[in-house]
N, CA, C and O atoms as a GROMACS GRO file, in nm:
protein
  328
    1MET      N    1  -3.250  -2.134   1.957
    1MET     CA    2  -3.232  -2.275   1.984
    1MET      C    3  -3.303  -2.355   1.875
    1MET      O    4  -3.403  -2.310   1.820
    2GLU      N    5  -3.253  -2.472   1.846
    2GLU     CA    6  -3.308  -2.561   1.746
    2GLU      C    7  -3.444  -2.615   1.792
    2GLU      O    8  -3.467  -2.638   1.911
    3THR      N    9  -3.535  -2.634   1.695
    3THR     CA   10  -3.667  -2.688   1.731
    3THR      C   11  -3.679  -2.830   1.679
    3THR      O   12  -3.602  -2.874   1.593
    4HIS      N   13  -3.775  -2.900   1.732
    4HIS     CA   14  -3.801  -3.037   1.693
    4HIS      C   15  -3.927  -3.036   1.605
    4HIS      O   16  -4.024  -2.968   1.638
    5PRO      N   17  -3.928  -3.113   1.492
    5PRO     CA   18  -4.043  -3.106   1.402
    5PRO      C   19  -4.177  -3.146   1.464
    5PRO      O   20  -4.281  -3.093   1.424
    6VAL      N   21  -4.176  -3.238   1.561
    6VAL     CA   22  -4.302  -3.283   1.619
    6VAL      C   23  -4.347  -3.192   1.733
    6VAL      O   24  -4.467  -3.177   1.758
    7LEU      N   25  -4.254  -3.132   1.800
    7LEU     CA   26  -4.287  -3.046   1.914
    7LEU      C   27  -4.289  -2.900   1.872
    7LEU      O   28  -4.217  -2.858   1.781
    8SER      N   29  -4.373  -2.825   1.938
    8SER     CA   30  -4.376  -2.682   1.912
    8SER      C   31  -4.245  -2.621   1.964
    8SER      O   32  -4.182  -2.676   2.054
    9PRO      N   33  -4.204  -2.508   1.906
    9PRO     CA   34  -4.080  -2.445   1.955
    9PRO      C   35  -4.083  -2.416   2.104
    9PRO      O   36  -3.981  -2.430   2.172
   10ALA      N   37  -4.197  -2.376   2.156
   10ALA     CA   38  -4.206  -2.345   2.298
   10ALA      C   39  -4.184  -2.472   2.382
   10ALA      O   40  -4.113  -2.469   2.483
   11LEU      N   41  -4.244  -2.582   2.340
   11LEU     CA   42  -4.230  -2.708   2.414
   11LEU      C   43  -4.087  -2.762   2.402
   11LEU      O   44  -4.031  -2.814   2.499
   12TRP      N   45  -4.029  -2.750   2.284
   12TRP     CA   46  -3.891  -2.795   2.263
   12TRP      C   47  -3.795  -2.716   2.354
   12TRP      O   48  -3.702  -2.772   2.411
   13ASP      N   49  -3.819  -2.586   2.366
   13ASP     CA   50  -3.734  -2.504   2.451
   13ASP      C   51  -3.746  -2.544   2.598
   13ASP      O   52  -3.652  -2.528   2.676
   14GLN      N   53  -3.862  -2.596   2.636
   14GLN     CA   54  -3.883  -2.637   2.775
   14GLN      C   55  -3.829  -2.778   2.803
   14GLN      O   56  -3.818  -2.818   2.919
   15THR      N   57  -3.796  -2.852   2.697
   15THR     CA   58  -3.747  -2.988   2.712
   15THR      C   59  -3.603  -2.986   2.761
   15THR      O   60  -3.521  -2.909   2.712
   16LEU      N   61  -3.574  -3.071   2.858
   16LEU     CA   62  -3.439  -3.078   2.912
   16LEU      C   63  -3.339  -3.113   2.804
   16LEU      O   64  -3.373  -3.190   2.714
   17PRO      N   65  -3.219  -3.059   2.807
   17PRO     CA   66  -3.117  -3.090   2.706
   17PRO      C   67  -3.087  -3.238   2.697
   17PRO      O   68  -3.061  -3.290   2.589
   18GLU      N   69  -3.090  -3.307   2.811
   18GLU     CA   70  -3.064  -3.452   2.811
   18GLU      C   71  -3.172  -3.527   2.732
   18GLU      O   72  -3.144  -3.622   2.659
   19VAL      N   73  -3.296  -3.482   2.748
   19VAL     CA   74  -3.409  -3.545   2.678
   19VAL      C   75  -3.399  -3.512   2.528
   19VAL      O   76  -3.424  -3.598   2.444
   20GLN      N   77  -3.362  -3.391   2.495
   20GLN     CA   78  -3.344  -3.353   2.355
   20GLN      C   79  -3.235  -3.440   2.290
   20GLN      O   80  -3.252  -3.488   2.178
   21ALA      N   81  -3.126  -3.461   2.361
   21ALA     CA   82  -3.017  -3.543   2.310
   21ALA      C   83  -3.063  -3.686   2.289
   21ALA      O   84  -3.030  -3.749   2.188
   22TYR      N   85  -3.138  -3.738   2.386
   22TYR     CA   86  -3.189  -3.875   2.376
   22TYR      C   87  -3.285  -3.889   2.257
   22TYR      O   88  -3.282  -3.988   2.185
   23MET      N   89  -3.369  -3.788   2.237
   23MET     CA   90  -3.460  -3.792   2.122
   23MET      C   91  -3.383  -3.793   1.991
   23MET      O   92  -3.422  -3.861   1.896
   24ARG      N   93  -3.276  -3.718   1.984
   24ARG     CA   94  -3.193  -3.715   1.861
   24ARG      C   95  -3.130  -3.852   1.835
   24ARG      O   96  -3.121  -3.898   1.721
   25VAL      N   97  -3.085  -3.918   1.943
   25VAL     CA   98  -3.025  -4.052   1.930
   25VAL      C   99  -3.130  -4.150   1.878
   25VAL      O  100  -3.102  -4.227   1.787
   26LEU      N  101  -3.249  -4.146   1.936
   26LEU     CA  102  -3.355  -4.236   1.890
   26LEU      C  103  -3.392  -4.210   1.745
   26LEU      O  104  -3.412  -4.305   1.669
   27GLU      N  105  -3.402  -4.084   1.706
   27GLU     CA  106  -3.434  -4.051   1.568
   27GLU      C  107  -3.326  -4.101   1.474
   27GLU      O  108  -3.355  -4.148   1.364
   28ALA      N  109  -3.200  -4.093   1.518
   28ALA     CA  110  -3.090  -4.143   1.433
   28ALA      C  111  -3.100  -4.294   1.415
   28ALA      O  112  -3.058  -4.347   1.312
   29ARG      N  113  -3.153  -4.364   1.513
   29ARG     CA  114  -3.170  -4.508   1.502
   29ARG      C  115  -3.288  -4.544   1.414
   29ARG      O  116  -3.286  -4.646   1.346
   30VAL      N  117  -3.391  -4.461   1.415
   30VAL     CA  118  -3.511  -4.490   1.338
   30VAL      C  119  -3.489  -4.468   1.189
   30VAL      O  120  -3.540  -4.544   1.106
   31GLU      N  121  -3.415  -4.366   1.155
   31GLU     CA  122  -3.396  -4.328   1.014
   31GLU      C  123  -3.350  -4.443   0.925
   31GLU      O  124  -3.415  -4.470   0.824
   32PRO      N  125  -3.240  -4.514   0.958
   32PRO     CA  126  -3.197  -4.624   0.870
   32PRO      C  127  -3.295  -4.740   0.868
   32PRO      O  128  -3.308  -4.808   0.767
   33ARG      N  129  -3.363  -4.761   0.978
   33ARG     CA  130  -3.460  -4.870   0.981
   33ARG      C  131  -3.582  -4.840   0.894
   33ARG      O  132  -3.638  -4.929   0.830
   34ALA      N  133  -3.623  -4.715   0.892
   34ALA     CA  134  -3.735  -4.676   0.807
   34ALA      C  135  -3.697  -4.695   0.660
   34ALA      O  136  -3.780  -4.739   0.579
   35SER      N  137  -3.574  -4.664   0.625
   35SER     CA  138  -3.527  -4.685   0.489
   35SER      C  139  -3.526  -4.834   0.456
   35SER      O  140  -3.563  -4.874   0.346
   36MET      N  141  -3.484  -4.915   0.553
   36MET     CA  142  -3.480  -5.060   0.533
   36MET      C  143  -3.621  -5.116   0.515
   36MET      O  144  -3.641  -5.205   0.432
   37VAL      N  145  -3.717  -5.065   0.590
   37VAL     CA  146  -3.856  -5.112   0.578
   37VAL      C  147  -3.908  -5.082   0.438
   37VAL      O  148  -3.974  -5.167   0.378
   38HIS      N  149  -3.881  -4.963   0.386
   38HIS     CA  150  -3.927  -4.930   0.250
   38HIS      C  151  -3.865  -5.022   0.147
   38HIS      O  152  -3.932  -5.066   0.054
   39SER      N  153  -3.737  -5.052   0.163
   39SER     CA  154  -3.668  -5.140   0.072
   39SER      C  155  -3.727  -5.282   0.077
   39SER      O  156  -3.749  -5.345  -0.027
   40LEU      N  157  -3.751  -5.331   0.197
   40LEU     CA  158  -3.810  -5.465   0.212
   40LEU      C  159  -3.951  -5.471   0.158
   40LEU      O  160  -3.991  -5.573   0.101
   41GLN      N  161  -4.027  -5.365   0.175
   41GLN     CA  162  -4.163  -5.363   0.121
   41GLN      C  163  -4.159  -5.371  -0.031
   41GLN      O  164  -4.242  -5.438  -0.091
   42ALA      N  165  -4.065  -5.304  -0.094
   42ALA     CA  166  -4.050  -5.310  -0.240
   42ALA      C  167  -4.013  -5.451  -0.284
   42ALA      O  168  -4.064  -5.500  -0.385
   43GLN      N  169  -3.925  -5.516  -0.208
   43GLN     CA  170  -3.886  -5.653  -0.240
   43GLN      C  171  -4.004  -5.749  -0.228
   43GLN      O  172  -4.020  -5.840  -0.310
   44VAL      N  173  -4.085  -5.730  -0.126
   44VAL     CA  174  -4.204  -5.816  -0.108
   44VAL      C  175  -4.301  -5.795  -0.224
   44VAL      O  176  -4.355  -5.893  -0.277
   45ARG      N  177  -4.323  -5.669  -0.265
   45ARG     CA  178  -4.412  -5.644  -0.379
   45ARG      C  179  -4.362  -5.714  -0.504
   45ARG      O  180  -4.440  -5.774  -0.578
   46THR      N  181  -4.232  -5.706  -0.528
   46THR     CA  182  -4.174  -5.770  -0.646
   46THR      C  183  -4.191  -5.922  -0.639
   46THR      O  184  -4.226  -5.985  -0.738
   47ALA      N  185  -4.167  -5.979  -0.522
   47ALA     CA  186  -4.182  -6.124  -0.505
   47ALA      C  187  -4.327  -6.166  -0.524
   47ALA      O  188  -4.354  -6.270  -0.584
   48GLN      N  189  -4.420  -6.087  -0.472
   48GLN     CA  190  -4.562  -6.119  -0.489
   48GLN      C  191  -4.603  -6.112  -0.636
   48GLN      O  192  -4.678  -6.196  -0.684
   49GLU      N  193  -4.553  -6.013  -0.706
   49GLU     CA  194  -4.585  -6.002  -0.848
   49GLU      C  195  -4.531  -6.123  -0.924
   49GLU      O  196  -4.598  -6.175  -1.013
   50GLN      N  197  -4.410  -6.167  -0.891
   50GLN     CA  198  -4.352  -6.283  -0.957
   50GLN      C  199  -4.431  -6.410  -0.923
   50GLN      O  200  -4.451  -6.496  -1.009
   51LEU      N  201  -4.474  -6.420  -0.798
   51LEU     CA  202  -4.551  -6.536  -0.755
   51LEU      C  203  -4.684  -6.543  -0.826
   51LEU      O  204  -4.733  -6.652  -0.855
   52ASN      N  205  -4.744  -6.429  -0.853
   52ASN     CA  206  -4.875  -6.425  -0.917
   52ASN      C  207  -4.868  -6.440  -1.069
   52ASN      O  208  -4.973  -6.443  -1.134
   53GLN      N  209  -4.750  -6.451  -1.126
   53GLN     CA  210  -4.739  -6.466  -1.270
   53GLN      C  211  -4.770  -6.610  -1.311
   53GLN      O  212  -4.734  -6.705  -1.243
   54ALA      N  213  -4.837  -6.622  -1.423
   54ALA     CA  214  -4.864  -6.752  -1.484
   54ALA      C  215  -4.854  -6.734  -1.634
   54ALA      O  216  -4.832  -6.623  -1.683
   55SER      N  217  -4.871  -6.842  -1.707
   55SER     CA  218  -4.858  -6.831  -1.853
   55SER      C  219  -4.965  -6.742  -1.914
   55SER      O  220  -4.945  -6.688  -2.022
   56GLN      N  221  -5.079  -6.725  -1.846
   56GLN     CA  222  -5.187  -6.642  -1.900
   56GLN      C  223  -5.155  -6.493  -1.892
   56GLN      O  224  -5.205  -6.416  -1.974
   57ASN      N  225  -5.073  -6.450  -1.795
   57ASN     CA  226  -5.049  -6.307  -1.778
   57ASN      C  227  -4.900  -6.271  -1.788
   57ASN      O  228  -4.858  -6.167  -1.737
   58SER      N  229  -4.822  -6.355  -1.854
   58SER     CA  230  -4.680  -6.324  -1.874
   58SER      C  231  -4.630  -6.398  -1.997
   58SER      O  232  -4.706  -6.465  -2.067
   59SER      N  233  -4.503  -6.384  -2.023
   59SER     CA  234  -4.444  -6.452  -2.139
   59SER      C  235  -4.390  -6.591  -2.101
   59SER      O  236  -4.314  -6.650  -2.178
   60ARG      N  237  -4.427  -6.641  -1.986
   60ARG     CA  238  -4.380  -6.773  -1.943
   60ARG      C  239  -4.452  -6.884  -2.019
   60ARG      O  240  -4.569  -6.869  -2.056
   61PRO      N  241  -4.384  -6.994  -2.041
   61PRO     CA  242  -4.452  -7.108  -2.105
   61PRO      C  243  -4.548  -7.176  -2.007
   61PRO      O  244  -4.529  -7.164  -1.886
   62PRO      N  245  -4.650  -7.245  -2.057
   62PRO     CA  246  -4.749  -7.308  -1.969
   62PRO      C  247  -4.691  -7.409  -1.871
   62PRO      O  248  -4.744  -7.424  -1.761
   63LEU      N  249  -4.586  -7.477  -1.906
   63LEU     CA  250  -4.528  -7.575  -1.813
   63LEU      C  251  -4.464  -7.510  -1.691
   63LEU      O  252  -4.432  -7.579  -1.594
   64SER      N  253  -4.443  -7.378  -1.695
   64SER     CA  254  -4.386  -7.311  -1.579
   64SER      C  255  -4.492  -7.268  -1.478
   64SER      O  256  -4.459  -7.215  -1.372
   65ASP      N  257  -4.622  -7.291  -1.512
   65ASP     CA  258  -4.728  -7.257  -1.418
   65ASP      C  259  -4.714  -7.341  -1.293
   65ASP      O  260  -4.675  -7.458  -1.301
   66PRO      N  261  -4.744  -7.285  -1.177
   66PRO     CA  262  -4.735  -7.361  -1.053
   66PRO      C  263  -4.838  -7.472  -1.049
   66PRO      O  264  -4.948  -7.455  -1.100
   67VAL      N  265  -4.804  -7.584  -0.991
   67VAL     CA  266  -4.893  -7.699  -0.985
   67VAL      C  267  -5.018  -7.666  -0.904
   67VAL      O  268  -5.127  -7.713  -0.938
   68TRP      N  269  -5.003  -7.585  -0.796
   68TRP     CA  270  -5.118  -7.555  -0.711
   68TRP      C  271  -5.221  -7.469  -0.782
   68TRP      O  272  -5.334  -7.459  -0.734
   69GLY      N  273  -5.187  -7.408  -0.894
   69GLY     CA  274  -5.282  -7.324  -0.966
   69GLY      C  275  -5.358  -7.400  -1.075
   69GLY      O  276  -5.447  -7.343  -1.137
   70LEU      N  277  -5.324  -7.526  -1.100
   70LEU     CA  278  -5.387  -7.601  -1.206
   70LEU      C  279  -5.522  -7.658  -1.166
   70LEU      O  280  -5.612  -7.666  -1.249
   71GLY      N  281  -5.538  -7.697  -1.044
   71GLY     CA  282  -5.660  -7.762  -1.000
   71GLY      C  283  -5.649  -7.911  -1.018
   71GLY      O  284  -5.565  -7.958  -1.094
   72ALA      N  285  -5.732  -7.986  -0.951
   72ALA     CA  286  -5.724  -8.133  -0.951
   72ALA      C  287  -5.758  -8.190  -1.087
   72ALA      O  288  -5.694  -8.286  -1.131
   73SER      N  289  -5.858  -8.135  -1.156
   73SER     CA  290  -5.897  -8.192  -1.284
   73SER      C  291  -5.786  -8.176  -1.389
   73SER      O  292  -5.768  -8.264  -1.473
   74ALA      N  293  -5.715  -8.068  -1.386
   74ALA     CA  294  -5.606  -8.048  -1.481
   74ALA      C  295  -5.494  -8.147  -1.457
   74ALA      O  296  -5.429  -8.191  -1.551
   75LEU      N  297  -5.472  -8.183  -1.333
   75LEU     CA  298  -5.366  -8.280  -1.303
   75LEU      C  299  -5.404  -8.419  -1.346
   75LEU      O  300  -5.320  -8.493  -1.396
   76THR      N  301  -5.530  -8.458  -1.328
   76THR     CA  302  -5.572  -8.596  -1.362
   76THR      C  303  -5.586  -8.613  -1.513
   76THR      O  304  -5.576  -8.726  -1.562
   77HIS      N  305  -5.610  -8.506  -1.587
   77HIS     CA  306  -5.626  -8.515  -1.732
   77HIS      C  307  -5.503  -8.476  -1.809
   77HIS      O  308  -5.506  -8.470  -1.932
   78SER      N  309  -5.394  -8.448  -1.738
   78SER     CA  310  -5.272  -8.403  -1.803
   78SER      C  311  -5.201  -8.521  -1.866
   78SER      O  312  -5.196  -8.629  -1.807
   79PRO      N  313  -5.146  -8.503  -1.986
   79PRO     CA  314  -5.069  -8.613  -2.050
   79PRO      C  315  -4.941  -8.641  -1.973
   79PRO      O  316  -4.879  -8.745  -1.993
   80LEU      N  317  -4.900  -8.550  -1.884
   80LEU     CA  318  -4.776  -8.572  -1.808
   80LEU      C  319  -4.800  -8.662  -1.686
   80LEU      O  320  -4.706  -8.720  -1.632
   81VAL      N  321  -4.926  -8.674  -1.644
   81VAL     CA  322  -4.958  -8.754  -1.525
   81VAL      C  323  -5.026  -8.881  -1.570
   81VAL      O  324  -5.125  -8.876  -1.645
   82ARG      N  325  -4.976  -8.994  -1.527
   82ARG     CA  326  -5.036  -9.124  -1.565
   82ARG      C  327  -5.083  -9.198  -1.446
   82ARG      O  328  -5.136  -9.308  -1.460
   0.00000   0.00000   0.00000
């Protein structure tokens, strides 16, 4: 008889067939969601890296720096702000 990776072969053999079938259904539902979680985590990492970029640590021009990263003194002394 087939064994389950989490359960010992002896315990799997004692498990009712209905419970084994239900466990297989649940595992089939978890598998694609786990893959989706990994994909979303990679997307979040990429977005965070992009958010943390500024002209000092990338090839972006200084005017593309976010306003919230400049500080109040940079805004009041900027030639763009009057």
